[in-house]
C-alpha positions in Angstrom: -10.2 0.7 -1.4 -12.6 -2.2 -1.1 -10.9 -5.1 0.5 -11.6 -8.7 -0.6 -13.1 -11.4 1.7 -10.4 -13.6 0.4 -7.6 -11.4 1.5 -9.2 -11.1 4.9 -9.4 -15.0 5.3 -5.6 -15.3 4.5 -4.7 -12.5 6.9 -6.8 -14.0 9.7 -4.9 -17.3 9.2 -1.4 -15.6 9.1 -2.3 -13.5 12.3 -3.3 -16.7 14.1 0.0 -18.4 13.4 1.9 -15.2 14.1 0.2 -14.9 17.5 0.9 -18.5 18.4 4.6 -18.1 17.5 4.9 -14.6 18.8 5.9 -13.3 15.4 3.1 -10.8 14.5 5.4 -7.9 13.9 8.0 -10.1 12.1 5.3 -11.6 9.7 4.2 -8.2 9.0 7.7 -7.0 7.9 7.9 -10.2 5.7 4.5 -9.7 4.2 5.4 -6.0 3.3 8.6 -7.2 1.6 6.6 -9.8 -0.3 4.2 -7.1 -1.4 7.1 -4.8 -2.6 8.5 -7.7 -4.6 5.1 -8.6 -5.9 4.4 -4.9 -7.0 7.8 -4.4 -8.6 7.6 -7.6 -10.7 3.9 -7.8 -11.2 4.2 -8.8 -14.8 6.3 -12.0 -13.8 4.0 -12.8 -10.9 0.8 -12.4 -12.8 2.1 -14.4 -15.8 -0.1 -17.6 -15.9 2.6 -19.6 -17.7 5.1 -19.2 -14.7 4.5 -21.8 -12.1 3.7 -21.1 -8.6 6.8 -22.9 -7.5 9.0 -20.6 -9.7 7.3 -17.6 -8.1 7.8 -18.8 -4.7 11.5 -19.5 -5.5 12.1 -15.9 -6.6 10.6 -14.7 -3.4 12.7 -17.0 -1.3 15.9 -15.9 -3.2 14.9 -12.1 -2.7 14.7 -12.9 1.1 18.2 -14.5 1.1 19.5 -11.6 -0.9 18.1 -8.9 1.3 17.7 -10.4 4.7 20.5 -12.9 4.5 18.0 -15.5 5.7 14.8 -17.0 4.8 11.5 -16.7 6.9 10.5 -19.7 8.9 8.6 -22.6 7.6 5.0 -21.4 8.7 5.4 -18.1 6.8 6.7 -19.8 3.6 3.9 -22.3 3.9 1.5 -19.3 3.8 3.2 -17.9 0.7 3.2 -21.3 -0.9 -0.6 -21.5 -0.3 -1.2 -18.0 -1.7 0.5 -18.9 -4.9 -0.8 -22.4 -5.3 -4.3 -21.1 -4.9 -3.5 -18.3 -7.4 -4.4 -15.5 -4.9 -1.2 -13.4 -5.5 -3.2 -10.5 -6.8 -4.5 -10.0 -3.3 -1.1 -9.7 -1.7 -1.2 -5.9 -1.5 -4.6 -6.0 0.1 -3.3 -8.8 2.5 -0.5 -6.6 3.7 -2.7 -3.6 4.3 -5.2 -5.6 6.2 -2.5 -7.4 8.2 -0.9 -4.1 9.2 -4.2 -2.9 10.6 -5.3 -6.2 12.2 -1.8 -6.5 13.8 -2.1 -3.1 15.3 -5.4 -3.8 16.7 -4.4 -7.4 18.1 -1.2 -5.8 19.8 -3.5 -3.1 21.5 -2.0 -0.3 19.7 -3.5 2.6 18.0 -2.8 3.9 14.4 -2.0 7.7 14.3 -1.9 9.6 11.0 0.3 12.6 11.1 0.4 14.9 8.2 3.1 17.6 8.2 4.8 20.0 5.8 8.2 18.6 6.6 9.5 15.4 8.1 9.2 15.3 11.9 12.2 15.2 14.0 12.7 12.2 16.6 11.8 14.8 19.5 8.5 15.8 17.7 7.6 12.2 17.2 8.3 11.5 20.9 5.9 14.4 21.8 3.2 13.1 19.8 3.7 9.5 20.9 3.6 10.7 24.5 0.4 12.9 23.9 -1.5 10.0 22.2 -0.4 7.4 24.7 -1.7 9.6 27.5 -4.9 10.5 25.8 -5.9 6.9 24.7 -3.9 4.6 26.9 -2.4 2.6 23.9 0.9 2.6 22.2 0.8 4.7 19.1 1.9 3.5 15.8 2.7 6.6 13.7 2.2 6.8 10.0 3.8 10.2 8.8 2.7 11.8 5.5 4.4 14.9 4.0 1.8 17.5 2.6 3.6 20.7 1.7 0.2 22.4 1.3 0.0 22.5 5.1 2.8 25.2 5.0 3.8 24.4 8.6 2.3 22.6 11.6 0.6 19.2 11.5 -2.7 17.4 11.2 -2.9 14.5 13.7 -5.7 11.8 13.3 -6.3 9.0 15.8 -9.2 7.3 17.6 -11.7 9.2 15.4 -10.2 12.6 16.4 -8.6 15.1 14.2 -6.3 17.8 15.6 -5.3 20.3 13.1 -2.5 22.8 14.1 -1.4 23.6 10.6 -1.0 27.0 9.2 -3.4 25.9 6.2 -6.0 24.7 8.8 -5.8 28.1 10.7 -6.1 30.0 7.3 -9.0 28.0 6.3 -10.7 28.6 9.6 -10.2 32.4 9.3 -11.5 32.3 5.7 -14.7 30.5 6.9 -15.2 33.1 9.6 -14.7 36.0 7.3 -17.1 34.4 4.9 -19.6 33.8 7.6 -19.4 37.4 8.8 -19.9 38.7 5.2 -23.1 36.6 4.8 -24.4 37.6 8.1 
């Protein structure tokens, strides 16, 4: 996906405020929630007839319904500016960019883990410990289920890929057999 320069500028502004108020993680959760609302009701939010104030009010009501509270004033000022400037279509990009930028600012590292089945808490802890020992940063694990792996996992972080899946081993054996036949 190609990210918009516009989305990047909004994210940078929100990160600066979040960092000053020590709410980077909380704003990430809030932005993720706004993205979910936007995607579920895109027809409403993309309707040019609906005023920006009405759109923001719907988001505010959703926060009150789900979180039983509304986010602080700086976050809602951010949301107001996004809608007043008619930049709501960039909300999904903003959320993704914010997530990655926040991980970087907090000196953490993103770890993509593909497995055939959901990892147990103990398995996640083992991966956390390994990655933290390897790179010296706190890992943020994004787990993806891929049944084609059969068993095992593919772990990606810091430009490295560790494939300990059955599918990976079978592919390696197939390449070796093919190479032996050619040679």
